[in-house]
N, C-alpha and C positions, 0 to 999 in steps of 0.2 A: 471452622470458620463459618460465620453466619453471613449469608448473602442477602442483599436487599431484595424485597419482593419484586419479581419481574426481571431480575438480572441473573437468574441461574444460567449456567453454561448453555444448556439446551434451549432455553427460552431466548437467550441473546442470539444464539446462532440462527434460530428460526426467524427472529425479527430482522436480523441482518439480511438473511436470505430474501425475506419479503421486500425489503427496501431495495435490494439489488434487482429484483424482478421489476420493480417500478422504474428504476433507473434505466435498465435495458429496454423497458417498454416505452421509454421516452418521457416519463414524468419526472424530470430532474428536480423540480421544486418540491414535490411531495417526498421524493427519495431523500433530498437534502434535509427536509424537516424531520423525517423519521430517524435518519442517521444522527442528526444533531441532538434530538431528544434522547436517544440511546447513549450518545457520548456523554451527555450531562448526567445520566443515571449511573453510568459506570464510574465516572470520576477518574482521578489520576491514579487511584490504586486498583482500578479494574484490571481484569486479566489482560496481559500485554498482547496476546493473540487477538482478542476481541478489539482492543484499542488499535492495533495495527490494521486490522481489516477495516474497521470503521473509518479511520483516518485515510486509508488508501482510497476507499470509495467516496468519502466526503470530498477528497481532492477532485474527483471526477465530476462533482456536481457544482464546482465553483465557476463563476463567470470571469473572475479576475485572476490573471496568471500569478500574481503575488499571493493571493489567498490559496490558490492551488498548490504553490510551492510550500506554503506554511503547513498545509495538511499533509503533503508528502513527506516533509521533514518530521512531522509528528509520527507518521507511519514508520519511518526508519528508526526513530528513537524507541518506539514500542517494540519493534523487531529486535533491536539490540537488547532490550530489557528481557526478552524471551530467554536468551542464553544465560541470564543472571539468576534464573529461578530454579534452584536445585530441586524443589518439590515437583517440578514438571519434567520428568524424564523424557528425553527426546526433543525438548524445546529448542535446544541449540541446533539440532538437525533440521527441524522445521524452519527455523530462522534462516538457515543457509539456503533453503529453497525459495525464500522470499526475496533475498537480497538482489538477485538479477533484475527482477521486475521493479523493485523499489528504486534502485539506482537508475534504471532506464527511465522511470517516470520523472525522477529528479533531473536527469539530463534533458528530457523534453521540456520540463518547466524552465530550466535555465536558458534553453534555446529560445523559448517564447519571450523571455525577458531580455534577450539580446546579450547574453553572457556566455559566449561560446567556450571560453576557457573552463568555466565551471561545468558547462554541459559536457565537454570532452572528459574532464576528470571523472564525472559520474558515469559516463558511458564506458570508460576504461574499467571502472569498478564493476559495472554490470557485466561486461564481457568476462572479466576475471572470475566473477562469482558464478557465471553460467556453467562452469564445470560441475556444479552441484545439481544441475537439471537433468532430468531423465531424457531418454530418446523417445519422447512421446509427443502428443499434440501440443501440450502446454509448453514443454521445453523447446520444441522446435519453433513454436510461435514466438516465444520470447527471444530466441536467438535470431530469428528473422527480423523482428522489430529492432533489435540491436544493430543488425546490419543495415537496415533502412535508415536509421538515425545516423549511423556512421557515414553513409553516403551523403546525407544532407549536410552534416558538419564538414565533410571534406570538400563540399562544393562552395563553402563560404570563403 
Protein backbone atom coordinates (compact mmCIF):
# COMPACT_ATOMS: atom_id res chain seq x y z
CA UNK A 1 0.00 0.00 0.00
CA UNK A 2 1.39 3.37 -1.00
CA UNK A 3 0.66 6.22 1.38
CA UNK A 4 0.47 9.83 0.42
CA UNK A 5 3.48 11.95 1.24
CA UNK A 6 3.20 13.29 4.77
CA UNK A 7 0.62 10.78 5.93
CA UNK A 8 2.77 7.81 6.97
CA UNK A 9 1.74 6.39 10.32
CA UNK A 10 4.64 7.86 12.29
CA UNK A 11 4.33 11.28 10.64
CA UNK A 12 0.59 11.37 11.28
CA UNK A 13 1.05 10.39 14.91
CA UNK A 14 3.67 13.11 15.34
CA UNK A 15 1.47 15.74 13.74
CA UNK A 16 -1.51 14.72 15.85
CA UNK A 17 0.65 14.97 18.95
CA UNK A 18 1.85 18.44 17.98
CA UNK A 19 -1.71 19.66 17.49
CA UNK A 20 -2.78 18.09 20.81
CA UNK A 21 -0.01 20.07 22.50
CA UNK A 22 -1.38 23.26 20.93
CA UNK A 23 -4.89 22.39 22.11
CA UNK A 24 -3.75 21.66 25.64
CA UNK A 25 -1.67 24.84 25.55
CA UNK A 26 -4.82 26.86 24.86
CA UNK A 27 -4.47 27.51 21.12
CA UNK A 28 -7.74 25.91 20.02
CA UNK A 29 -7.89 27.69 16.68
CA UNK A 30 -4.44 26.61 15.51
CA UNK A 31 -5.07 23.09 16.82
CA UNK A 32 -8.38 22.99 14.92
CA UNK A 33 -6.65 24.20 11.75
CA UNK A 34 -3.94 21.54 11.99
CA UNK A 35 -6.36 18.74 12.85
CA UNK A 36 -8.61 19.79 9.96
CA UNK A 37 -5.75 19.86 7.47
CA UNK A 38 -4.62 16.43 8.56
CA UNK A 39 -8.21 15.13 8.38
CA UNK A 40 -8.40 16.31 4.76
CA UNK A 41 -5.09 14.65 3.92
CA UNK A 42 -6.09 11.31 5.44
CA UNK A 43 -9.45 11.20 3.71
CA UNK A 44 -12.19 8.64 4.29
CA UNK A 45 -9.83 5.74 3.60
CA UNK A 46 -7.21 6.82 6.10
CA UNK A 47 -6.23 4.67 9.04
CA UNK A 48 -9.28 4.37 11.33
CA UNK A 49 -7.19 4.87 14.48
CA UNK A 50 -5.84 8.14 13.10
CA UNK A 51 -9.33 9.22 12.00
CA UNK A 52 -10.74 8.30 15.41
CA UNK A 53 -8.06 10.27 17.23
CA UNK A 54 -8.39 13.28 14.93
CA UNK A 55 -12.18 13.37 15.14
CA UNK A 56 -12.02 12.97 18.93
CA UNK A 57 -9.73 15.97 19.29
CA UNK A 58 -11.45 17.99 16.56
CA UNK A 59 -14.61 17.70 18.64
CA UNK A 60 -12.78 19.36 21.52
CA UNK A 61 -11.93 22.35 19.32
CA UNK A 62 -15.50 23.12 18.27
CA UNK A 63 -17.43 26.11 19.56
CA UNK A 64 -20.86 24.81 18.55
CA UNK A 65 -22.24 21.79 20.48
CA UNK A 66 -23.80 20.42 17.28
CA UNK A 67 -20.43 20.48 15.53
CA UNK A 68 -18.83 18.86 18.57
CA UNK A 69 -21.43 16.07 18.40
CA UNK A 70 -20.79 15.55 14.68
CA UNK A 71 -17.05 15.09 15.27
CA UNK A 72 -17.63 12.77 18.22
CA UNK A 73 -19.94 10.66 16.04
CA UNK A 74 -17.18 10.49 13.40
CA UNK A 75 -14.75 9.35 16.09
CA UNK A 76 -17.13 6.56 17.12
CA UNK A 77 -17.61 5.47 13.51
CA UNK A 78 -13.85 5.33 12.99
CA UNK A 79 -13.42 3.28 16.19
CA UNK A 80 -16.03 0.85 14.92
CA UNK A 81 -14.07 0.57 11.65
CA UNK A 82 -10.98 -0.41 13.65
CA UNK A 83 -12.49 -3.76 14.53
CA UNK A 84 -13.31 -4.41 10.87
CA UNK A 85 -9.70 -4.37 9.69
CA UNK A 86 -8.23 -7.90 9.73
CA UNK A 87 -4.84 -6.55 8.63
CA UNK A 88 -4.57 -4.74 11.98
CA UNK A 89 -4.20 -7.39 14.65
CA UNK A 90 -5.25 -6.09 18.02
CA UNK A 91 -7.35 -3.30 16.49
CA UNK A 92 -10.56 -4.63 18.01
CA UNK A 93 -8.92 -4.66 21.45
CA UNK A 94 -7.67 -1.11 20.95
CA UNK A 95 -11.18 -0.04 19.95
CA UNK A 96 -12.63 -1.57 23.13
CA UNK A 97 -10.39 0.73 25.16
CA UNK A 98 -11.67 3.76 23.24
CA UNK A 99 -15.40 3.13 23.60
CA UNK A 100 -15.84 4.31 27.21
CA UNK A 101 -14.36 7.72 26.42
CA UNK A 102 -16.12 8.01 23.07
CA UNK A 103 -19.53 7.25 24.56
CA UNK A 104 -18.82 9.54 27.52
CA UNK A 105 -18.08 12.39 25.11
CA UNK A 106 -21.28 11.68 23.19
CA UNK A 107 -23.26 11.67 26.43
CA UNK A 108 -21.79 15.07 27.33
CA UNK A 109 -22.58 16.38 23.84
CA UNK A 110 -26.20 15.29 24.05
CA UNK A 111 -26.53 16.84 27.51
CA UNK A 112 -25.26 20.16 26.10
CA UNK A 113 -27.89 19.86 23.39
CA UNK A 114 -30.63 19.30 26.01
CA UNK A 115 -31.22 15.71 24.94
CA UNK A 116 -31.01 13.86 28.27
CA UNK A 117 -32.43 10.57 26.95
CA UNK A 118 -29.69 10.30 24.34
CA UNK A 119 -27.15 11.40 26.94
CA UNK A 120 -28.31 8.65 29.30
CA UNK A 121 -28.13 6.02 26.55
CA UNK A 122 -24.51 6.88 25.74
CA UNK A 123 -23.58 7.19 29.39
CA UNK A 124 -24.93 3.68 29.96
CA UNK A 125 -22.83 2.46 27.02
CA UNK A 126 -19.78 4.23 28.44
CA UNK A 127 -20.26 2.55 31.80
CA UNK A 128 -20.76 -0.89 30.23
CA UNK A 129 -17.67 -0.43 28.04
CA UNK A 130 -15.57 0.75 30.98
CA UNK A 131 -14.94 -2.88 32.00
CA UNK A 132 -12.27 -2.85 29.26
CA UNK A 133 -10.32 -0.10 31.06
CA UNK A 134 -7.34 -0.83 33.23
CA UNK A 135 -6.96 0.06 36.87
CA UNK A 136 -4.68 2.98 36.06
CA UNK A 137 -4.84 6.75 35.83
CA UNK A 138 -6.60 6.79 32.49
CA UNK A 139 -9.16 4.14 33.38
CA UNK A 140 -9.86 5.64 36.78
CA UNK A 141 -10.19 9.10 35.25
CA UNK A 142 -12.72 7.93 32.66
CA UNK A 143 -14.73 6.05 35.30
CA UNK A 144 -14.72 9.13 37.55
CA UNK A 145 -15.93 11.28 34.64
CA UNK A 146 -18.72 8.77 33.97
CA UNK A 147 -19.77 9.02 37.62
CA UNK A 148 -19.73 12.85 37.51
CA UNK A 149 -21.88 12.96 34.39
CA UNK A 150 -24.20 10.37 35.90
CA UNK A 151 -24.75 12.64 38.93
CA UNK A 152 -25.47 15.60 36.62
CA UNK A 153 -28.00 13.58 34.63
CA UNK A 154 -29.62 12.26 37.80
CA UNK A 155 -30.14 15.82 38.99
CA UNK A 156 -32.20 16.76 35.93
